[in-house]
Backbone as CSV, one residue per row, in Angstrom:
resi,resn,N_x,N_y,N_z,CA_x,CA_y,CA_z,C_x,C_y,C_z
1,MET,163.310,266.164,46.427,162.780,266.106,45.064,161.605,265.125,45.080
2,SER,160.504,265.486,44.516,159.335,264.614,44.492,159.423,263.624,43.336
3,SER,158.579,262.585,43.420,158.569,261.581,42.362,158.150,262.227,41.045
4,ASP,158.876,261.923,39.995,158.600,262.512,38.689,158.507,261.384,37.673
5,ASN,157.284,261.071,37.251,157.084,259.947,36.332,157.702,260.187,34.966
6,SER,158.094,261.427,34.663,158.707,261.687,33.365,160.189,261.308,33.358
7,ARG,160.763,261.017,34.513,162.169,260.613,34.584,162.297,259.180,34.079
8,PRO,163.313,258.919,33.262,163.472,257.562,32.724,163.920,256.573,33.788
9,ARG,163.273,255.429,33.829,163.612,254.365,34.773,164.735,253.488,34.242
10,GLU,164.931,253.475,32.932,165.970,252.617,32.367,166.660,253.298,31.197
11,ILE,167.831,252.770,30.919,168.619,253.269,29.793,169.324,252.067,29.177
12,THR,169.518,252.121,27.881,170.259,251.071,27.183,171.370,251.714,26.371
13,LEU,172.596,251.246,26.599,173.747,251.684,25.825,174.072,250.580,24.830
14,ARG,174.374,250.956,23.588,174.733,249.970,22.558,176.005,250.429,21.857
15,PHE,176.877,249.472,21.572,178.127,249.787,20.883,178.754,248.505,20.397
16,LEU,179.838,248.638,19.667,180.569,247.507,19.108,181.755,247.165,20.007
17,ALA,181.934,245.883,20.324,183.106,245.450,21.090,184.335,245.606,20.201
18,GLU,185.337,246.303,20.705,186.504,246.659,19.911,187.738,245.844,20.295
19,PRO,188.722,245.802,19.422,189.959,245.076,19.727,190.661,245.570,20.988
20,THR,190.484,246.833,21.345,191.123,247.346,22.569,190.483,246.773,23.835
21,ASP,189.336,246.099,23.704,188.637,245.522,24.854,189.061,244.088,25.153
22,VAL,189.971,243.527,24.343,190.289,242.106,24.413,191.270,241.793,25.560
23,ASN,191.131,240.574,26.121,192.083,240.095,27.121,193.047,239.106,26.477
24,PHE,193.887,238.471,27.278,194.889,237.548,26.740,194.260,236.300,26.128
25,GLY,193.025,236.004,26.489,192.343,234.839,25.942,191.593,235.126,24.646
26,GLY,191.673,236.362,24.163,191.018,236.708,22.908,189.556,237.092,23.048
27,LYS,189.087,237.272,24.273,187.697,237.668,24.521,187.696,239.029,25.217
28,VAL,186.540,239.661,25.282,186.451,240.946,25.954,186.781,240.757,27.431
29,HIS,187.626,241.627,27.932,188.096,241.592,29.311,186.944,241.871,30.279
30,GLY,186.891,241.112,31.382,185.854,241.324,32.389,185.862,242.733,32.941
31,GLY,187.049,243.331,33.052,187.140,244.712,33.530,186.464,245.690,32.592
32,ALA,186.536,245.428,31.288,185.847,246.285,30.317,184.341,246.170,30.508
33,VAL,183.864,244.952,30.736,182.423,244.738,30.956,181.981,245.464,32.224
34,MET,182.803,245.377,33.279,182.456,246.060,34.526,182.424,247.577,34.339
35,LYS,183.303,248.106,33.515,183.289,249.543,33.211,181.989,249.914,32.504
36,TRP,181.571,249.103,31.525,180.323,249.376,30.807,179.131,249.330,31.756
37,ILE,179.150,248.365,32.672,178.076,248.243,33.670,178.005,249.514,34.508
38,ASP,179.149,249.991,34.970,179.188,251.197,35.792,178.720,252.415,35.001
39,GLN,179.110,252.511,33.740,178.688,253.647,32.917,177.176,253.646,32.702
40,ALA,176.618,252.492,32.380,175.167,252.422,32.161,174.423,252.681,33.466
41,GLY,174.919,252.101,34.564,174.297,252.340,35.866,174.330,253.807,36.235
42,TYR,175.480,254.448,36.002,175.610,255.881,36.291,174.601,256.692,35.479
43,ALA,174.533,256.436,34.184,173.611,257.180,33.324,172.167,256.993,33.786
44,CYS,171.827,255.780,34.196,170.477,255.495,34.687,170.214,256.249,35.993
45,ALA,171.167,256.186,36.921,170.999,256.832,38.231,170.874,258.349,38.096
46,VAL,171.728,258.957,37.267,171.673,260.404,37.063,170.358,260.797,36.392
47,GLY,169.940,259.997,35.411,168.673,260.276,34.743,167.493,260.198,35.684
48,TRP,167.531,259.242,36.604,166.431,259.080,37.558,166.447,260.188,38.610
49,SER,167.643,260.453,39.162,167.732,261.366,40.301,167.861,262.835,39.920
50,GLY,168.496,263.116,38.786,168.770,264.496,38.423,170.000,265.058,39.125
51,TYR,170.791,264.198,39.748,171.986,264.611,40.476,173.190,263.781,40.046
52,TYR,174.387,264.285,40.358,175.600,263.498,40.208,175.468,262.304,41.153
53,CYS,175.923,261.135,40.731,175.784,259.927,41.537,177.115,259.198,41.643
54,VAL,177.305,258.514,42.754,178.514,257.734,42.967,178.131,256.277,43.202
55,THR,178.984,255.384,42.724,178.793,253.955,42.938,179.161,253.627,44.376
56,VAL,178.280,252.909,45.088,178.605,252.492,46.449,178.650,250.974,46.598
57,PHE,178.101,250.249,45.624,178.085,248.791,45.734,177.821,248.176,44.369
58,VAL,178.557,247.128,44.080,178.279,246.284,42.923,178.223,244.871,43.458
59,GLY,177.112,244.189,43.245,176.978,242.855,43.818,176.335,241.863,42.880
60,GLY,176.603,240.627,43.178,175.984,239.549,42.430,176.372,239.536,40.975
61,ILE,177.553,240.061,40.653,177.940,240.088,39.242,178.183,238.659,38.773
62,ARG,177.576,238.341,37.659,177.652,236.985,37.122,177.967,237.067,35.643
63,PHE,179.091,236.453,35.278,179.489,236.371,33.875,179.001,235.036,33.337
64,TYR,178.061,235.064,32.391,177.477,233.843,31.840,178.215,233.335,30.610
65,LYS,178.489,234.239,29.684,179.070,233.873,28.393,180.130,234.892,28.013
66,PRO,181.123,234.484,27.234,182.134,235.453,26.791,181.575,236.391,25.718
67,ILE,182.227,237.538,25.603,181.918,238.512,24.560,183.102,238.528,23.609
68,PHE,182.811,238.561,22.317,183.863,238.543,21.305,183.935,239.882,20.582
69,ILE,185.119,240.193,20.110,185.333,241.402,19.336,184.402,241.379,18.120
70,GLY,183.806,242.529,17.820,182.910,242.646,16.678,181.451,242.413,17.011
71,GLN,181.165,241.936,18.231,179.766,241.762,18.606,179.161,243.101,19.006
72,ILE,177.865,243.225,18.831,177.142,244.418,19.252,176.726,244.204,20.701
73,ILE,177.167,245.098,21.555,176.925,244.985,22.987,175.756,245.874,23.376
74,GLU,174.894,245.329,24.219,173.769,246.085,24.762,173.847,245.996,26.279
75,VAL,173.918,247.157,26.932,173.981,247.226,28.395,172.723,247.955,28.853
76,LYS,171.825,247.215,29.483,170.543,247.775,29.918,170.558,247.937,31.438
77,ALA,170.325,249.157,31.896,170.296,249.473,33.328,168.889,249.931,33.698
78,THR,168.350,249.355,34.782,166.975,249.623,35.186,166.883,249.864,36.682
79,VAL,166.250,250.954,37.101,166.006,251.194,38.523,165.035,250.122,39.016
80,VAL,165.429,249.407,40.099,164.559,248.362,40.646,164.211,248.605,42.111
81,HIS,164.852,249.614,42.729,164.542,249.942,44.124,165.180,251.283,44.445
82,THR,164.485,252.080,45.246,165.067,253.336,45.713,164.987,253.398,47.225
83,GLY,166.002,254.033,47.800,165.992,254.369,49.219,165.834,255.878,49.316
84,THR,166.312,256.452,50.400,166.221,257.901,50.551,167.095,258.614,49.529
85,SER,168.361,258.171,49.428,169.285,258.793,48.473,169.900,257.774,47.528
86,SER,169.528,256.515,47.696,170.141,255.443,46.901,169.193,254.911,45.834
87,MET,169.820,254.375,44.789,169.086,253.733,43.705,169.752,252.396,43.426
88,HIS,168.974,251.326,43.500,169.460,249.990,43.173,169.101,249.761,41.709
89,ILE,170.118,249.427,40.930,169.934,249.330,39.489,170.370,247.958,39.005
90,ALA,169.457,247.259,38.354,169.773,245.964,37.747,170.379,246.240,36.381
91,VAL,171.493,245.565,36.095,172.158,245.755,34.815,172.294,244.414,34.116
92,ASP,171.836,244.354,32.875,171.952,243.168,32.030,172.798,243.523,30.821
93,VAL,173.756,242.648,30.518,174.609,242.842,29.344,174.330,241.696,28.384
94,SER,174.141,242.039,27.121,173.961,241.017,26.101,174.848,241.340,24.908
95,ALA,175.144,240.305,24.129,175.980,240.460,22.939,175.265,239.823,21.766
96,THR,175.302,240.501,20.631,174.674,240.005,19.404,175.725,239.889,18.314
97,ASP,175.717,238.758,17.631,176.588,238.584,16.474,175.916,239.281,15.302
98,PRO,176.536,240.334,14.758,175.865,241.086,13.698,175.687,240.282,12.407
99,LYS,176.483,239.221,12.213,176.356,238.411,10.985,175.159,237.478,11.045
100,THR,174.876,236.946,12.232,173.803,235.954,12.354,172.574,236.474,13.090
101,GLY,172.766,237.537,13.889,171.660,238.039,14.709,171.495,237.271,16.003
102,ALA,172.323,236.254,16.231,172.236,235.469,17.468,172.606,236.351,18.652
103,ARG,171.737,236.340,19.652,171.918,237.186,20.830,172.011,236.318,22.065
104,LYS,172.871,236.710,23.017,173.012,235.959,24.264,173.224,236.918,25.424
105,ARG,172.694,236.555,26.591,172.990,237.311,27.812,174.398,236.923,28.218
106,THR,175.215,237.916,28.540,176.595,237.631,28.919,176.873,237.906,30.387
107,THR,176.223,238.917,30.942,176.534,239.342,32.305,175.301,239.962,32.936
108,ARG,175.236,239.849,34.260,174.132,240.459,35.005,174.644,240.835,36.389
109,CYS,174.130,241.945,36.923,174.493,242.313,38.290,173.526,243.352,38.843
110,LEU,173.729,243.669,40.114,172.984,244.730,40.785,174.006,245.757,41.249
111,ILE,173.737,247.013,40.990,174.657,248.083,41.358,173.872,249.155,42.100
112,VAL,174.478,249.717,43.134,173.811,250.741,43.940,174.569,252.053,43.788
113,PHE,173.820,253.100,43.487,174.361,254.448,43.392,173.696,255.316,44.447
114,VAL,174.414,256.342,44.889,173.873,257.334,45.800,173.991,258.690,45.122
115,ALA,172.926,259.484,45.214,172.918,260.828,44.647,173.564,261.788,45.641
116,VAL,174.431,262.670,45.114,175.124,263.631,45.974,175.069,265.028,45.369
117,ASP,175.196,266.019,46.247,175.236,267.404,45.780,176.682,267.815,45.526
118,GLY,176.899,269.078,45.220,178.225,269.584,44.902,179.227,269.435,46.029
119,ALA,178.752,269.375,47.261,179.639,269.221,48.418,179.892,267.747,48.742
120,GLY,179.243,266.849,47.994,179.418,265.422,48.243,178.467,264.852,49.283
121,ASP,177.496,265.655,49.721,176.502,265.182,50.687,175.346,264.515,49.946
122,THR,174.785,263.467,50.561,173.688,262.755,49.916,172.452,263.651,49.822
123,VAL,171.687,263.408,48.763,170.444,264.151,48.545,169.334,263.150,48.248
124,PRO,168.098,263.501,48.594,166.988,262.581,48.331,166.764,262.354,46.834
125,VAL,166.327,261.142,46.504,165.990,260.808,45.125,164.498,260.536,45.030
126,PRO,163.927,260.693,43.839,162.501,260.378,43.679,162.272,258.894,43.985
127,PRO,161.213,258.576,44.705,160.934,257.159,44.975,160.458,256.449,43.708
128,TRP,160.802,255.175,43.625,160.289,254.341,42.547,159.394,253.289,43.176
129,HIS,158.240,253.063,42.580,157.280,252.084,43.088,157.012,251.035,42.015
130,PRO,157.126,249.751,42.378,156.892,248.696,41.391,155.444,248.700,40.910
131,LYS,155.292,248.412,39.622,153.951,248.387,39.034,153.521,246.985,38.616
132,THR,154.483,246.169,38.195,154.158,244.825,37.714,154.700,243.773,38.688
133,GLU,154.312,242.536,38.470,154.833,241.441,39.304,156.346,241.314,39.136
134,GLU,156.832,241.485,37.901,158.278,241.441,37.656,158.983,242.564,38.410
135,ASP,158.390,243.763,38.399,158.948,244.881,39.165,159.049,244.522,40.642
136,LYS,158.001,243.899,41.173,157.988,243.522,42.592,159.064,242.498,42.893
137,ARG,159.249,241.531,42.001,160.300,240.520,42.197,161.678,241.162,42.168
138,LEU,161.898,242.083,41.234,163.187,242.762,41.152,163.448,243.604,42.397
139,GLN,162.428,244.284,42.874,162.590,245.086,44.079,162.892,244.188,45.287
140,GLN,162.191,243.069,45.410,162.444,242.145,46.517,163.874,241.616,46.466
141,TYR,164.360,241.324,45.260,165.733,240.865,45.094,166.708,241.941,45.573
142,ALA,166.478,243.197,45.170,167.354,244.295,45.582,167.365,244.450,47.100
143,VAL,166.214,244.327,47.727,166.127,244.435,49.183,166.889,243.289,49.843
144,ARG,166.734,242.067,49.332,167.461,240.912,49.893,168.968,241.090,49.763
145,ILE,169.412,241.564,48.602,170.848,241.798,48.406,171.330,242.855,49.397
146,GLY,170.536,243.894,49.629,170.894,244.931,50.596,171.024,244.376,52.000
147,GLU,170.113,243.477,52.373,170.182,242.850,53.693,171.424,241.974,53.817
148,MET,171.723,241.225,52.757,172.927,240.383,52.760,174.185,241.241,52.833
149,ARG,174.186,242.365,52.126,175.335,243.269,52.142,175.559,243.792,53.557
150,LYS,174.482,244.160,54.250,174.576,244.671,55.625,175.139,243.586,56.543
151,GLU,174.661,242.357,56.392,175.176,241.247,57.211,176.667,241.035,56.950
152,GLN,177.054,241.097,55.685,178.455,240.907,55.325,179.322,242.017,55.920
153,GLU,178.871,243.257,55.830,179.623,244.376,56.390,179.770,244.232,57.896
154,ASP,178.684,243.805,58.574,178.746,243.610,60.019,179.758,242.520,60.375
155,GLU,179.776,241.444,59.589,180.726,240.366,59.833,182.160,240.837,59.609
156,TRP,182.370,241.599,58.522,183.710,242.130,58.255,184.173,243.007,59.413
157,LYS,183.286,243.870,59.879,183.650,244.760,60.983,184.008,243.948,62.219
158,SER,183.272,242.874,62.465,183.555,242.074,63.661,184.905,241.358,63.545
159,MET,185.380,241.155,62.340,186.676,240.529,62.140,187.776,241.572,61.939
160,GLU,187.424,242.835,62.075,188.366,243.955,61.938,189.063,243.995,60.591
161,LEU,188.359,243.582,59.555,188.936,243.625,58.220,188.792,244.987,57.559
162,LEU,187.951,245.831,58.157,187.726,247.135,57.550,188.625,248.202,58.165
163,GLU,189.669,247.810,58.846,190.575,248.768,59.476,191.530,249.395,58.481
164,LEU,191.380,249.164,57.210,192.273,249.681,56.200,192.091,251.170,55.950
165,ALA,190.946,251.683,56.328,190.622,253.085,56.018,191.468,254.084,56.762
């Protein structure tokens, strides 16, 4: 598939944090936030690639602030790097108090998806090329995380921790 500038590079999901999302501490459960991150990342990856996509890596997830029930949640997913079949997507989560309008970043991470066909084989994705200095910084970050991930996997293999498969 060739590069198609009409494909959306980012997507933003917005919704209200509900009581079913709460943990024992009275705040939104981290697992719920991770689900939202995966959903936004998936929607972004499918929109960019035009194919079904699977999550292959979630890294650098950082929870900054808690999310409370009744806040308006915004999950923004942005393509920041592409490989042959992979898309590295930066995801930012923010929460806004609808009574005051106060907004805060709550979570951030990098997630990697791979595009696959009906048989589950990888397929090429349109390349993304950075245009701004911020784009270049985000792409460099994604590449560094990928290099660190490879080093970590190599270390795990050398310690035979991946024999679970």
